[in-house]
Structure formats: structure tokens, C-alpha cells
C-alpha positions, 0 to 999 in steps of 0.5 A: 159087359160087368166084372164083379171080381172077388175070393169068396162066396161067388154063388151069393154075388153070383145070385145079387148079379142075376138077381139085378137083371144080369146074365152069367158068362163066365166066371175064370179065376175070381173074375165074372162077367156078366151081361147087362142086356139094358145097356148103361153098365156104369149106371148098373156096376154103381147099382150093384157094388151098392146092393151087394155092400148091403149084402149081409153076406157079403158086406165083409168081404173085399172085391170090385165091381167094374164096367168095361 
């Protein structure tokens, strides 16, 4: 399970995560949960965080990407 905590632009974060092969599960407040069908959540979470920081729309937004 990969968690993204972000106060803004949830739709953009969801799009980026799904483009990286994750499956959206649910959103509760600022917390978005994704399933990783490929396994190795920690590695995918690190790559997703780098991808989000490199995305122009998301670069200035505070967010967290966690593997659970």
C-alpha cells in the first residue's frame, strides 16, 4: 500500500500515481491510498515522490509519499 498525503491537487497526484502503475483505492481527507500490483512498495514510493517533485504543477506543493 502506498499513501500520498497532499492538501491540494489530489486529482493531479492521482493521475501521476496511476501513470506509474498504481491502482487508486480510496481518499480520506488529504490521504490517498493506492495498491501496488508489482510489489516492492518502498522503491515505488521513492520513485513516485521523485516523479511528483519533477512535475511542474506539484513541485511547490507540500506532500508526503509513504509505503505501508
